[in-house]
N, C-alpha and C positions, 0 to 999 in steps of 0.2 A: 504494500499500500504505500502511495506517494506521501510526501510531506504536506502537512496542512497549509493551505493558502490563505493569507490574512488579507482582507480588503477593507478599506475605510476611505470615507469622503466627508469633509467637514465644510460647513458654510455657516456664515453668520447672517441671520434673518432679522430684519427690523420689526419684529412682532413680539408681543408678550407670549411667554412660554406656554400659557394655557391655551392661546388661540392655536398655536402650532400642534399641541398635544391633541386637541379636539379633532384636528384635521388628520394627523398622521396616525392616530390610534384606530382609525377606522380602516382596519387592514383589508377588509373585503373591498372597499372602494378603492384603496391604494393599489391592491394587486390587479384589479381590473384595468387601472389606468397605466400601469407599467407593462400592459400587454401580456400578462399571464393568462393561462387558460383556465376555464372552470374545473373545479375539483369535486370528486365524489367522495364524501366522508362516510365512514361507518365506525361507530364506537367499538372499541376492542372489548372483547368478552371477558378477558382476565380481570377479575375484580381488584387485583393488586395494582392494575395499571389504569385506574380511573383518570379520565381526562385525556387518554391517548386514543388516537384514531388511525384506522387503516385508510389510506388515501390513494386515489387514482386520478391521474390527469394525463394530458398529452403535451408533449414538448417537441417542437420542430418535426411533427408528424408522427412521433413515436409514443406508444403508451408507457407511462412511467408509474410505478407503484412505490409507495413509501409509507413509513410510519411517522405520524405527526405527534410529536411530544406536546404537552400542555405548554401554553405560553407563560412566560414569566413577565412580570411587570411591577414597577412602582409608579403610581399615578404621577404624571407630570415630569418624570425623570427618565425612564427607559422602559423598553420592552424588548424581548428576544424570544426566538423559538427555534427548536432543534427538529430537523427532518432526517431521518435515517432510511437510506435506500438499501434494499436486499440485493439488487443487482444493477448493472449498468456502469457508466464512467465515474459516477460519484458514489461515495460511501456515505457521507453525511454533509448537511449544510446547516449552518446556524446563522440566523440573520436577525437584525434588530436595528433600533433607533435609540440614541441618547440625546437628551436635551440639557443644557446648561445655560443658566442666565449669565449674561455678560453685558453689564451696564444697562443701556436701554434696548439691548438686542438680545437674541437667543442664538447660542451655538447649537447647530444641529449636526449630528454626527450619524451617518448611516454606515453600518459595519456588516461584515460577513466573515465567517470562518468556514472554509470549505475543505473537506478531506476527499481528495480524488482517489478513485480506485485505479485508474489507468492513466497513461500519459496523455491520452486525449482529454480526459477529465481535467488534468492540470491546465491544459492549454484553454479549455472552455471556461474554466474558472476565472482566469485572468483577463479573458476577452469578452465572450458573449454575456456571462452572467454578471460580470461587473457593470458592463454597459446597460444591460437591460434593467436590473435591479437597482443598483446603487445611484447611478447617474440620473435615472429617470425620477427617483424618489426625491433627490436634491432638487431637480428642476421643478417638481410639483410644489415644494415648499417655497421656492422663489416666486413661482407664479401666484401662490396664496398671498405673499407679501405684496406683490404688485397690485392685485385685485383690491385688498383691503386699504391700501394706501391711495388708490385711484380707481374706484369701481366703475367710473363712467368710461374710462379708456380700456381698462383690462377686465376681461370676462372672468367669471367665477371659474376656478381650475377644477377639472375633473367633472364637468357638466354631464348629465346623462345624454346618450346619444339622441339627436333630434328626432329620429324616427320612432323613438319611444313615447314622445309627447305629441298629443293631439291638442295643438294651441287652441284652435277654434272651439273645441268642446270644453277646454278649461275655462276659456273667457265666458262662454254661454253659461255654464253651470255656476261659475263664480257670480255672474250678474243675477242669476236666479237666487242665489244665496243672499246676495245684498238686498233683494226685495223682501226676504223673509226675516232678515236679521240686520238691524240698523247699527253696525259698527265697522265703518269702512277700514279703519286702521288694523283691526284684527283680521278682518277678511283679505286685506291686501298682504298682511304678513303670512297668511296661510297660502295664498295664491303663489307669492314668491318662493315659499318653501316647497310647494309641489313642483315648481319649475326647475329649481336649482339643487335641491338636496339629493344626496345619494340615494340609491335604492334602499339600503339598509335604514335610512332615515325617514322614508315615506312609507314603510310597512312596519306594522306593529307599533304605531305611534302612540305615546302616553301623553294625554293632553296636560296633565298636572306637570310632568317633567318639562315639557316644551314651554309652558307658561312660565316656570322658574327660570328657564334659560333665556327667554325673551324678556323677562322683567314685567310681566303683565298678570292680571288677576286670574286665578285659576278657574273659578266657576264661570267667568265670562268665556274663557276659551273652550271649556267643556261644553257650554251651550252653542257655541259657534260650530264645533265638531259635530254635535248631534244634528244641528240643522244642515250641515254640510252632507252628512250621511242621508238625510232626507231628501236632499237635492241630487243625489247621485254624484257628488264630488268625491265622497269618501265612502268606504264600506266599513261598517263596524262588526266587531267580533268580540267573543268572550274567552279570555285565557284563564286557564287553571294553573296556578303556579305552585311548585313544591315548596313547602314551608321551610325547607332547609337550604336548598341551593338557590331558590327563587328563580328557576328556569321554567319556561312554559312547557307543561306536560300534556296538555290537551288544550285544543280550541274549537269553537263552533261559532256558527253565525247566529244561533239562537240559544237562549239560556236553556230551553227544555231539551236541547240536543247534548247537554253536558252530562258525562256519567256522574253518578252520585258518589263514586269512589275511584280514585285514581292511583296509579303506581308510578313512582320515579325510578327509572332503571339506574340512573347515575347513583342515587343515594340508597337504592334498594329498600324503599318503604312504600307503604300504601297509606293513603290519607283521604279523609272525607272532603268532598266539594262543599264549599260554604261561601255563600254570596259575600259575607262580610269579612272573610278571613283569607280566602284563597282565590277569589275570582275578581278579575278587573276587566274593564272595557278598553279595548285597543282599536286602532283604526288604521286602514290601509287606503291608499289612493285608489280610486275606482279604475280598474284596468282600461275602461274606455277612454279615460282621461290621460292616463300615463301607464305605460306596461313597465312595471318595476320587475326587473329581471330576477327570477327566482334561483338562478344558477348561483352556486356557492363558489366563491374564490378564496374565502379564509372563513374558518369557523370558530377560533378560539381567541381572537385579538381582544384587546381591552374594551373596544366599543361594544362587544357583544355582551359584557358584563359591567354596565356602568356604575353599579353600586359597589363594585370591587376596587378598593384603593390600592391593594397589593395582592399579587399571586406569585408564590415562590415554589420551585420544585427542588427538593433536596434529596440527594443520594444518601444511602445509609451511613450513618456516622457524621454526616456533613453539618456544619454550622454556618449561619448567615446572620449578619447584622445590617440592617437598613434603617435609613432615616425617612419617616413619613411625614407629609404635609397634610394635616387633617385639622378641621375645626373642633372645637369642643363638642362632645356629645357621645352618643353610644355607638360603639363598633361591635362586630360580631366576628369572632375567630372560629374557623372550622378547618379540620383536615380531612380530606376524603378517605383517608385510611384508618381513621379513628372515629369512635362513635359520637360523643356529645359536643355540640358547639358551645362556646363560652361567649358571654356578653361582657364587655368592659365599658366603663364610662370614663372618658378622657376629659380632664379638666383644662382650663385655659393655660396652666402652668405646664403641661405636657408630662412627660415621664418616660419610663421604660416598660415595655412589655416582653417578658422572657417566656417563650413558648417552648414546651418539651413535648414531641410527639413520641409517645411510648406505647407499648402494646396494650390496646384496650382503653387507653386514656389520653385525653389532651390536657396537659397541665399549663396554666397560664398564671404568672406571677407579675403583679404590677408594683411599681415603686415610683414615687413622685420625683419630679425634677423642678427646675426653676427657670429654664431658659425658653419654654413654650414649645420646644421640639418633642416629637414622639419617636423613640427609638424602638425598633423591632428586633428582638434577638431570638432566633429560632434554632432549635437543636433537634436533629432527627435521630431518635434512638430506636427507631423501627429497624427490622432486618431487611426491609425494602425501602423503596423511595416514598417520600411524604410530599403531598401537594397541600400547601397551606394558604388559605384565602382570608384576607382581612376586608370586611365589607362594612359599609355604612348601614346601620340599622334604620333604614328609611322607607322599606318598601311600602308600608301602609300609609305613610305620610305622602308619598308621591303616587299613589295609586288611586284612580277613580274606581272604587270598588262596585261590585255588582249591586250591593245593598245600597249604596249611595245613589247610584244612577237610576236604578228602577223606582227609587222613592221621589224622584224630582218631579215637580209639577209640569204636566205636559208630555212626560215621556210616553205614557201609555197612548196618548193621541197621536204622537209621531210614529210610534212603532207598535200598533196593536198586535202584530203577529209574534211578539217576543215571548208571550205565554209565561209571564212571571209567576212565580208560586203565589198562592193566596196568603192573606195576612195570617189566617188560622193555622195553616200548615207551617208557616215561618215561625209563629209563636211556639208551636209544638216542638219544632227543632231546637228553639232557644231553650225551652224548659228541659228537653232531653240533654242538651249540652251542659246545662247548669247541674242537672242531676248526676251526670257521668263525672263531672269535675269534683264532686264531693268525695270525701275520704272513703275508699272502698269502691268507688265508681270505676267505670272503664275510662282509661285515659287515651285520647286520640291525639296523635302527634301534632296535627295542625292546630288543634284547639288549645293544647297546653303550650306549645311553642310560641304562639303569637301573644301570650300574655307577657308584656315586657318585665324584666326584672328592674325594679325601681327601689333601690335602697335610699338612704337619706342623702340629699345633695348638700353641696357646700364645700367639700374637699377639693383642693385645686388640682391634684395629681391624678393618678389612675387608680380606679377601683375594678375588681374583678368579681364576677359572680357566674357560676355554671348554670346554663339554662336548664330547667326541669324538662328535658326532651329526650326520652330513652330511645335510642335508635338500635335496630337489630344488628347483632354481631355479623 
């Protein structure tokens, strides 16, 4: 096997770090626009390798198969991913991006470590791969800088292909929305988003999350989205999320089509479908207005898990120390290979979180600090790899839940076919849930997990409490 080829290209971009992170962390859009091919992903069945995928794509007309390892990232600082090939000219490829603040600029480094299997692979690594991936990624970052500094002269980089958008139909249905909802600023913002955002950003849209990003009222934007769905500008759907990993496990166009009990293959748990606790409304652009491509170019990048501020993969015996930039509030730590998630409250003074991944148990110790920073120290004591995730505990805060949406005035008039359960049935479900949560009652994972651990506030550092959520071994 040939010696590893190290590639790197650095550029200074006159943009805030967070703007660049939001753009470059959307690795699905990024890979489309550096001319990579779509990829078919299948999760690996080995439970010890959660987060790994078997992947298949085409490169220069040839079929390529590889194992995609879990992405690693620290929000706002770096991300990287390892891909290992079973045959062909390359043995493995590790690529990523690092961001460093530099005065009023941000230094962007795009890097790769390529282990060729043959002499042809070594040549390809230094020529084709460097030009295709690294140079084009830096060029996209520069194009974003030009657009933000002068949007009238420079177009949005990585726009969707024009053939995907029916501009006339978009204008027609936007005008129809304007007649039913009198808020031209919000409607204009939505129209611009549907024109210019990536396919990932116009599918599975969460109105509260977008409202926070745009700095507008949440409920006003939710009403705009509902009226847009009534006008055929958007399509609404209901998503059931796993209470542990918060990924979508099932979705449907109507509430009555949702299963009453759902299984998460990633976490290997079953949980009840509950409008208030695990179901939220999401929106896609209507395919007659814009065809959002469903093909996958990347599956595990940071933009796919917006609540995760860090994800780290550690080999057996490995230790890592990283600095996180987070606001005061509640975080949740979990390890895919260990059972119980742990909730932590971070105060304004920051502190240190020491995480030990051991057989059957995730141990987290918090200690206060005084400089406002949060340090994460992880020690993998498992016989295999550990995948550790640090998430903001904000799903319910940013989710337009099924219970909220279906209780809004006018919802039943707009969508009479949604078939929302009766008040009597919902009350009975609530009484059963309360009865099961009493001592000796049946504990359902989603019900117990979503009750936040709230001890006494006021301490400035870090406090740790284990969530009362038993997971199967």
